TORDREN-677990 format. One record per atom (N, C-alpha, C): residue in three letters; x, z, y. Coordinates in steps of 0.05 Angstrom, whole numbers, padded with zeros to 5 digits, always signed. Each point is the difference from the previous one (the first is absolute). Last residue first. Layout:
ALAXZY/...
END
This chain:
UNK-00329-01164-00092/UNK+00001-00028-00006/UNK+00003-00006-00029/UNK+00000+00088+00043/UNK-00027-00011-00004/UNK+00000-00030-00008/UNK+00079+00049+00024/UNK-00009+00009-00026/UNK-00028-00010-00006/UNK+00039-00018+00085/UNK+00015-00014-00021/UNK-00010+00008-00027/UNK-00037+00045+00074/UNK-00008-00028+00000/UNK+00014-00016-00022/UNK+00026+00089+00014/UNK-00027-00001-00011/UNK-00010-00028-00002/UNK+00083+00014+00041/UNK+00002+00005-00028/UNK-00027-00001-00013/UNK+00003-00006+00093/UNK+00010-00025-00012/UNK+00002+00004-00031/UNK-00023+00075+00051/UNK-00022-00019+00000/UNK+00009-00026-00014/UNK+00067+00064+00013/UNK-00020+00010-00019/UNK-00024-00019-00003/UNK+00066-00019+00065/UNK+00011-00004-00027/UNK-00020+00009-00021/UNK-00022+00017+00090/UNK-00001-00029-00005/UNK+00011-00006-00028/UNK+00003+00089+00032/UNK-00026-00008-00008/UNK-00001-00030-00006/UNK+00096+00046-00011/UNK-00020-00001+00021/UNK-00027-00011-00011/UNK+00077+00056-00058/UNK-00005-00026+00011/UNK-00023+00002+00020/UNK+00031+00072-00058/UNK+00022-00007+00017/UNK-00002-00029+00012/UNK-00061+00091-00040/UNK+00001-00029+00000/UNK+00022-00009+00020/UNK-00035+00095-00058/UNK+00014-00012+00022/UNK+00002-00031-00005/UNK-00077+00069-00033/UNK+00022-00016-00011/UNK+00013-00015+00023/UNK-00068+00095-00016/UNK+00007-00025+00015/UNK+00023-00013-00015/UNK-00070+00092-00006/UNK+00011-00022-00015/UNK+00004-00025+00017/UNK+00009+00100+00041/UNK-00021-00017-00009/UNK+00012-00023-00015/UNK+00044+00074+00052/UNK-00008+00007-00027/UNK-00023-00017-00011/UNK+00055+00008+00087/UNK-00029+00001-00001/UNK-00010+00008-00027/UNK+00093-00018+00020/UNK-00009+00028+00004/UNK-00030+00003+00000/UNK+00042-00086-00005/UNK+00001+00014-00026/UNK-00009+00029+00003/UNK+00008-00052+00079/UNK-00023-00009-00017/UNK+00000+00015-00026/UNK+00072+00018+00058/UNK-00025+00008+00012/UNK-00024-00007-00018/UNK+00087-00030-00024/UNK-00004+00029-00005/UNK-00026+00010+00012/UNK+00025-00088+00018/UNK-00007+00002-00028/UNK-00006+00030-00007/UNK+00036-00021+00084/UNK-00028-00007-00001/UNK-00011+00003-00029/UNK+00092+00012+00013/UNK-00014+00022+00013/UNK-00030-00005-00001/UNK+00056-00067-00032/UNK+00002+00023-00018/UNK-00016+00024+00012/UNK+00010-00078+00053/UNK-00019-00004-00022/UNK+00000+00023-00020/UNK+00064+00000+00069/UNK-00027+00006+00011/UNK-00021-00004-00022/UNK+00086-00025-00023/UNK-00001+00029+00003/UNK-00027+00009+00011/UNK+00018-00093-00007/UNK-00004+00012-00027/UNK-00001+00031+00002/UNK+00018-00051+00078/UNK-00027-00003-00009/UNK-00006+00013-00026/UNK+00076+00030+00072/UNK-00004-00014-00026/UNK-00029-00002-00007/UNK+00037+00003+00103/UNK-00008+00017-00022/UNK-00003-00017-00026/UNK+00019-00037+00087/UNK+00024+00011-00011/UNK-00007+00017-00025/UNK-00066-00040+00056/UNK+00011-00020-00017/UNK+00026+00010-00014/UNK-00080+00067+00030/UNK+00023-00014+00012/UNK+00011-00020-00020/UNK-00101+00024-00016/UNK+00025+00014+00003/UNK+00021-00017+00013/UNK-00111+00016-00030/UNK+00016-00018+00016/UNK+00026+00016+00006/UNK-00069+00012-00087/UNK+00012+00010+00024/UNK+00015-00022+00015/UNK-00083+00016-00083/UNK+00021-00015+00013/UNK+00010+00015+00025/UNK-00066-00005-00099/UNK+00010+00018+00021/UNK+00024-00015+00013/UNK-00093-00026-00066/UNK+00027-00006+00012/UNK+00007+00022+00019/UNK-00073-00022-00088/UNK+00008+00017+00023/UNK+00028-00009+00008/UNK-00089-00048-00059/UNK+00029+00006+00005/UNK+00002+00021+00022/UNK-00076-00058-00073/UNK+00006+00021+00020/UNK+00030+00006+00001/UNK-00041-00098-00037/UNK-00006+00028-00002/UNK+00009+00017+00024/UNK-00003-00101-00024/UNK+00022+00014-00013/UNK-00002+00031+00001/UNK-00066-00069+00034/UNK+00011-00011-00024/UNK+00022+00016-00013/UNK-00022+00019+00101/UNK-00017-00017-00016/UNK+00017-00011-00024/UNK+00024+00093+00045/UNK+00007-00028+00003/UNK-00017-00017-00019/UNK+00005+00100+00051/UNK-00014-00012-00023/UNK+00002-00030+00004/UNK+00059+00089+00043/UNK-00010-00027-00001/UNK-00016-00005-00025/UNK+00048+00076+00071/UNK-00014+00000-00025/UNK-00015-00026-00001/UNK+00087+00042+00058/UNK-00020-00021-00002/UNK-00012+00002-00028/UNK+00066+00060+00076/UNK-00012-00002-00027/UNK-00022-00021+00001/UNK+00094+00031+00060/UNK-00026-00012-00001/UNK-00009-00002-00029/UNK+00069+00076+00039/UNK-00003-00025-00014/UNK-00028-00010+00004/UNK+00038+00088+00026/UNK+00014-00021+00015/UNK-00001-00027-00015/UNK-00051+00072-00037/UNK+00029+00007+00000/UNK+00016-00023+00013/UNK-00092-00032-00007/UNK+00008+00023-00016/UNK+00030+00003+00001/UNK-00096-00061+00038/UNK+00028+00007+00003/UNK+00005+00026-00016/UNK-00073-00090-00008/UNK+00004+00027+00010/UNK+00029+00005+00004/UNK-00083-00081-00031/UNK+00026+00008+00009/UNK+00000+00029+00009/UNK-00054-00082-00064/UNK-00004+00025+00014/UNK+00028+00010+00008/UNK-00045-00101-00035/UNK+00022+00018+00005/UNK-00010+00024+00016/UNK-00028-00092-00065/UNK-00011+00021+00016/UNK+00021+00021+00003/UNK+00016-00109-00019/UNK+00000+00028-00009/UNK-00017+00017+00019/UNK+00041-00106-00032/UNK-00021+00013+00015/UNK-00002+00029-00012/UNK+00070-00091+00002/UNK-00003+00028-00009/UNK-00022+00012+00017/UNK+00045-00103-00030/UNK-00018+00015+00019/UNK-00004+00027-00013/UNK+00087-00072-00012/UNK-00024+00012-00011/UNK-00016+00014+00023/UNK+00070-00069+00020/UNK+00003+00007-00028/UNK-00026+00012-00011/UNK+00037-00072+00084/UNK-00018+00021-00008/UNK+00003+00006-00030/UNK+00079-00039+00064/UNK-00019-00008-00021/UNK-00018+00024-00007/UNK+00067-00041+00088/UNK-00008+00023-00017/UNK-00021-00010-00020/UNK+00040-00054+00073/UNK+00011-00002-00027/UNK-00006+00024-00018/UNK-00029-00024+00093/UNK+00028+00010+00000/UNK+00012+00000-00028/UNK-00091-00025+00013/UNK+00016-00019+00015/UNK+00030+00008+00000/UNK-00063+00060-00037/UNK+00002-00024-00017/UNK+00019-00020+00013/UNK-00022+00075+00052/UNK+00018+00007-00022/UNK+00004-00024-00019/UNK-00061-00010+00070/UNK+00027+00001+00010/UNK+00020+00007-00022/UNK-00092+00001-00019/UNK+00009-00027+00003/UNK+00029-00001+00010/UNK-00041+00084-00006/UNK+00003-00011-00027/UNK+00012-00029+00002/UNK-00025+00042+00080/UNK+00025+00011-00010/UNK+00006-00010-00028/UNK-00082-00025+00038/UNK+00022-00013+00014/UNK+00027+00010-00010/UNK-00078+00042-00033/UNK+00002-00028-00010/UNK+00023-00015+00013/UNK-00021+00089+00030/UNK+00012-00001-00027/UNK+00004-00028-00010/UNK-00004+00040+00101/UNK-00013-00020-00016/UNK+00014-00002-00028/UNK+00029+00064+00066/UNK-00028-00004+00008/UNK-00015-00018-00020/UNK+00084+00071-00019/UNK-00005-00028+00007/UNK-00030-00003+00006/UNK+00080+00085-00005/UNK-00028-00009-00001/UNK+00000-00030+00007/UNK+00087+00046-00047/UNK-00014-00003+00025/UNK-00029-00009-00004/UNK+00103+00037-00051/UNK-00029-00004-00001/UNK-00011-00003+00028/UNK+00093+00012-00071/UNK-00008-00008+00027/UNK-00030-00007-00002/UNK+00083+00052-00065/UNK-00027-00010+00005/UNK-00004-00005+00030/UNK+00074+00022-00089/UNK-00002-00003+00028/UNK-00027-00012+00005/UNK+00010+00056-00090/UNK+00001-00025+00015/UNK+00004+00004+00030/UNK-00013+00040-00106/UNK+00016+00010+00023/UNK+00007-00025+00016/UNK-00046-00006-00084/UNK-00015+00020+00014/UNK+00015+00012+00024/UNK+00035-00066-00064/UNK-00025-00012+00011/UNK-00015+00020+00018/UNK+00103+00018-00004/UNK-00017-00009-00022/UNK-00026-00009+00013/UNK+00073+00018+00056/UNK+00010+00014-00024/UNK-00014-00009-00025/UNK-00027-00049+00076/UNK+00028+00006+00004/UNK+00012+00013-00026/UNK-00089-00069+00035/UNK+00010+00021-00018/UNK+00030+00004+00003/UNK-00071-00037+00071/UNK+00024-00010-00013/UNK+00011+00023-00017/UNK-00097-00035+00056/UNK+00015+00021-00013/UNK+00024-00013-00014/UNK-00081-00021+00080/UNK+00022-00011-00016/UNK+00015+00024-00011/UNK-00106-00020+00044/UNK+00023+00017-00008/UNK+00020-00016-00015/UNK-00097-00003+00065/UNK+00021-00016-00012/UNK+00024+00018-00005/UNK-00112+00018+00017/UNK+00028+00008+00002/UNK+00017-00020-00014/UNK-00108+00012+00043/UNK+00019-00015-00016/UNK+00029+00009+00006/UNK-00109+00041+00006/UNK+00026-00002+00013/UNK+00019-00014-00019/UNK-00091+00026-00022/UNK+00000-00021+00020/UNK+00026-00005+00015/UNK-00009+00066-00071/UNK-00019+00007+00021/UNK+00000-00021+00023/UNK+00073-00024-00059/UNK-00011+00027-00004/UNK-00018+00006+00024/UNK+00068-00082-00049/UNK-00023+00005+00017/UNK-00012+00027-00008/UNK+00102-00054-00010/UNK-00020+00020-00008/UNK-00023+00001+00020/UNK+00092-00061-00037/UNK-00022+00001+00019/UNK-00021+00019-00010/UNK+00112-00014-00021/UNK-00027+00007-00008/UNK-00018-00003+00024/UNK+00108-00027-00044/UNK-00020+00003+00022/UNK-00027+00008-00012/UNK+00114+00006-00025/UNK-00027-00007-00009/UNK-00019+00005+00022/UNK+00116-00012-00019/UNK-00023+00008+00016/UNK-00026-00011-00011/UNK+00095+00031-00051/UNK-00018-00024+00006/UNK-00023+00010+00017/UNK+00069+00058-00040/UNK+00012-00017+00021/UNK-00017-00024+00008/UNK-00025+00040-00091/UNK+00019+00014+00017/UNK+00012-00020+00019/UNK-00062-00020-00073/UNK-00011+00002+00027/UNK+00020+00012+00020/UNK+00011-00060-00098/UNK+00004+00025+00014/UNK-00013-00001+00028/UNK-00042-00060-00079/UNK+00025+00001+00015/UNK+00002+00027+00015/UNK-00077-00019-00047/UNK+00021+00002-00020/UNK+00027+00000+00013/UNK-00080-00048+00049/UNK-00001+00025-00014/UNK+00019-00001-00024/UNK+00026-00062+00081/UNK-00023+00003-00018/UNK+00002+00026-00014/UNK+00042-00066+00090/UNK+00000+00026-00015/UNK-00024-00001-00018/UNK+00014-00073+00057/UNK+00022+00001-00019/UNK+00002+00026-00015/UNK-00047-00001+00095/UNK+00001-00023-00018/UNK+00024+00002-00018/UNK-00038+00092+00036/UNK+00014-00024+00010/UNK-00001-00022-00020/UNK-00082+00068+00002/UNK+00029+00000-00008/UNK+00014-00024+00013/UNK-00098+00065+00012/UNK+00015-00025+00003/UNK+00029+00004-00009/UNK-00110+00048-00004/UNK+00029+00002-00002/UNK+00013-00028+00001/UNK-00096+00049+00035/UNK+00011-00024-00012/UNK+00030+00003+00001/UNK-00086+00075+00005/UNK+00027-00009+00004/UNK+00005-00027-00013/UNK-00078+00076+00034/UNK+00001-00027-00013/UNK+00027-00012+00008/UNK-00052+00103-00002/UNK+00023-00016+00010/UNK+00000-00026-00017/UNK-00075+00085+00025/UNK+00008-00023-00016/UNK+00024-00014+00014/UNK-00028+00108+00000/UNK-00002-00025+00016/UNK+00010-00023-00018/UNK-00036+00112-00008/UNK+00011-00025-00011/UNK-00004-00023+00019/UNK+00011+00099+00039/UNK-00020-00014-00014/UNK+00012-00026-00011/UNK+00071+00075+00014/UNK-00020-00015+00016/UNK-00022-00010-00017/UNK+00058+00090-00024/UNK-00001-00029-00003/UNK-00021-00012+00018/UNK+00063+00093-00005/UNK-00026-00010+00008/UNK+00001-00030-00001/UNK+00056+00086-00046/UNK+00002-00028+00009/UNK-00028-00010+00005/UNK+00029+00089-00034/UNK-00008-00004+00028/UNK+00005-00028+00010/UNK+00010+00037-00091/UNK+00024+00002+00017/UNK-00005-00007+00029/UNK-00070-00005-00063/UNK+00011+00027-00004/UNK+00025+00005+00017/UNK-00037-00087-00004/UNK-00016+00018+00016/UNK+00009+00028-00001/UNK+00040-00062-00058/UNK+00008-00005+00028/UNK-00015+00018+00019/UNK-00025+00003-00090/UNK+00027+00011+00003/UNK+00010-00004+00028/UNK-00083-00039-00023/UNK-00002+00029+00000/UNK+00027+00013+00005/UNK-00002-00093-00011/UNK-00011+00008+00026/UNK-00004+00030+00002/UNK+00029-00035-00083/UNK+00021-00004+00021/UNK-00011+00009+00027/UNK-00060+00001-00071/UNK+00019+00021-00003/UNK+00023-00002+00021/UNK-00064-00069-00005/UNK-00012+00025+00010/UNK+00019+00023-00002/UNK+00027-00083-00037/UNK-00001-00001+00029/UNK-00012+00026+00012/UNK+00055-00021-00091/UNK-00026+00011+00007/UNK-00001+00003+00030/UNK+00074-00046-00038/UNK-00016+00003-00024/UNK-00029+00009+00006/UNK+00073-00059+00061/UNK-00013+00025-00002/UNK-00018+00001-00024/UNK+00096-00051+00036/UNK-00027-00005-00012/UNK-00012+00027-00005/UNK+00076-00014+00076/UNK-00007+00010-00026/UNK-00028-00010-00008/UNK+00093-00009+00076/UNK-00027-00008-00008/UNK-00006+00009-00029/UNK+00071+00015+00094/UNK-00003+00001-00029/UNK-00030-00005-00006/UNK+00071-00024+00090/UNK-00024+00010-00013/UNK+00004+00003-00030/UNK+00046-00021+00107/UNK+00006+00006-00028/UNK-00025+00012-00013/UNK+00035-00060+00094/UNK-00022+00013-00015/UNK+00009+00004-00029/UNK+00066-00004+00091/UNK-00013-00016-00020/UNK-00021+00017-00014/UNK+00065-00009+00100/UNK-00014+00014-00021/UNK-00010-00018-00022/UNK+00048-00028+00081/UNK+00011+00026-00005/UNK-00012+00015-00023/UNK-00023-00087+00043/UNK+00027-00003-00010/UNK+00011+00027-00009/UNK-00090-00006+00037/UNK+00003-00018-00023/UNK+00028-00002-00011/UNK-00043+00049+00079/UNK+00009+00014-00024/UNK+00010-00018-00022/UNK-00035-00035+00082/UNK+00022+00017+00007/UNK+00011+00015-00024/UNK-00078-00053-00008/UNK+00024-00017+00002/UNK+00024+00017+00006/UNK-00079+00050-00050/UNK+00003-00015+00025/UNK+00026-00016-00001/UNK-00070+00033-00080/UNK+00027+00004+00010/UNK+00003-00017+00025/
END
């Protein structure tokens, strides 16, 4: 999202745990969704000092450093309607380690690392991401960038209908990958 758009739009997504990845990919292919080759995304999530898992994320900004194909992205998301409907600002950074140090200096706290293989495509004016996330499995996300005036929950209902129309076994997930990875870490203790 560019700086010019940042005050006018937000990202709205729905996410699903996938029961059968091959069946999902067949269903998407049938609907003429062309997926990219898999790429590895290495994400470090950050939270503001004083925030901890179990607290609400609504209205709280969260940061992420992502490395993908040697390119580093810094992203801040602020959930508005729910965890999956956020204001988002993103930019390329040259030095991931320096940006990490800057975030720590500003009081951000690293939370979890999320590593996944992602394939992307488009379908019905939505971005589609098919992810295999280390430790937690396969997921599909659909997202749209919409006007900040639009209801994130209404857009999520439309995206949900798209995925359900595929007719493949999926389970809707209403939390972000960092929460899912954190839950896995907590359950292993």
